[in-house]
N, C-alpha and C positions, 0 to 999 in steps of 0.2 A: 504494500499499500504505499502510496506517495506521501511524503512528509511535507511536501510544499503546499503553501496556502493556495487557495482558489483565486484566480485573477479576478478582480473586480473592475469591470470596464467603466470608465469615466464617461459622463455625459458630454457630448460634443457642444462646444460653445457656439452659438450662432454668431454670424458675421455682423458687423455693425450697420451695414447699409440696407441689406435685403432682410435681416434678421432670420436667416435661414441656416440651420445646421448643416445642410448639404453644401452650401457655398463656403461655410466655415471649414468643412472637411477638405473641400477642393483647394482652398488656400493652403491648408496644411500640407497637402501632397506637393504643392509647388514650392513651398517654403524652403529656402536654403540659407544656412548660417544665421538663422534667426531674423532675417530681413523681412518681417511681416509686412511692412508697408509696400515694399516693392512687389511682394507676391500678391498682395491684395490689389494693388493697382493694375497688375497683369491681368487678374481674373475679372475684375470689374470692367476693364476696357474690352477684354475678349467677349464678355457677356453682352455688352452694349453692341459690339460690332456683330455678333452673331444674330442678334435680334433685329438689326437693320435690314437685313435681307428679307425678313419675314413680314408678318402682317402688322408689325408694329405694337403688338399686344404686351402682354406681361413677359419681361426678359426671364424671370425666374421659371416660367412655365416652359420655355425653350430648353433650359438646362435640365429640368426635371424629366422632360420627355426623352431628352438625349440619354440621360443616365438609365431611364426605365428601358429604352431599347437595347442598351449595351449590357444590362444585367445578365450573367450567364445562370441558367436554371440548373445545369449539371456540370460537373467537372470530373476528372479522373485524379485518383490518388494512387500512389504505388503501394502495393501490399506484397510482402514476401511470404511465399508459402512453399515450403519444402524445397528450398534452393532456387526457386523461380520467382521472378518479380513480375507481377501482373498489375496492369493498369485498371483499377476498379472503378467503375463509374459511381459517383455518389451525388446526391442532391446537394446544393449549395445553400447554406444558411442565408436568411435575408441580410444579416450584417455583413457577411463576406460578399454577397452579391454586390452590395453598394461600394465596399471597398475595392473590389476588383474592377468594377465599372469605372469609378473615379480614377484608379490608378492607370487603367488602360487608356482612357481619354488623355490624361496628362502625359503619359509615356509616349504614346503614339503622336501627340501634337509635337513633342520634343524631338522625335525622330524626323519629322518633316523638314527637309532641308530646303534652303533657298528662300526662306521667309522669317520674319520675326516671330518669336515664340507667341506673342499676343495675338498675332494674325493666324498663326497655325493652330492655336488653341480654339479661336473663334470658328474656323473652318472646320475643325474636328467636331465641335459641339453642333454646328450646323448640319453636318453630314450625318451624325449620329441621330439627330432628332428627325432627320429625313429617312432613316433607315438604311443608310449606306456609309461608306467610309472604312478606314482601316479598323476602327474599334469594332464595329459590326462584323468585319471579317474575322477578327480576332475571336469574338464571341461564337460565331459560327463554327470556327475551326475547333474550339473547345467542345461545342455540342457534337460536332462530327467525331472527335475522339471518343467521347462517351457513348455515342451510338455505335461506333465500330467495336467497343470493348464491352458491350452490354452482356457478352456471354459470361463475363466474369462478375456479374452483378451479384451472384450468390455469394461471393467472398466478402461482401460488405460487412463491416463490423459496427 
């Protein structure tokens, strides 16, 4: 039996502008070396820019739709059974779905070359909200892996 204490997850603090925990988490994923003001400026400008191409409605709704579209429902986890390692498909918890979606959006915006991060992030958000782009491809790839390995679903723990 483990002697370690159970991890108590902290509540995410909402951002000061939209008062949304979702945006607060996104800023946290972009944050480098404690430069909160720089990270928040990048996120706010990207959200504003992503919303310009749309209907001009609620900018927060665009981000929420993008994150909802990118959330993976299934993923694979490695499980060792008798000397062989199997990729076992498991359902993703809501908390992990949100973490992965935000991480993928930020990571893939960072990987876009030839443009400023702010512009790349806004483009990634816009693409994800429209159901296309690199983040959606990554989600589909994760689902495909889970689908391909569903024969090992009985090894779930």
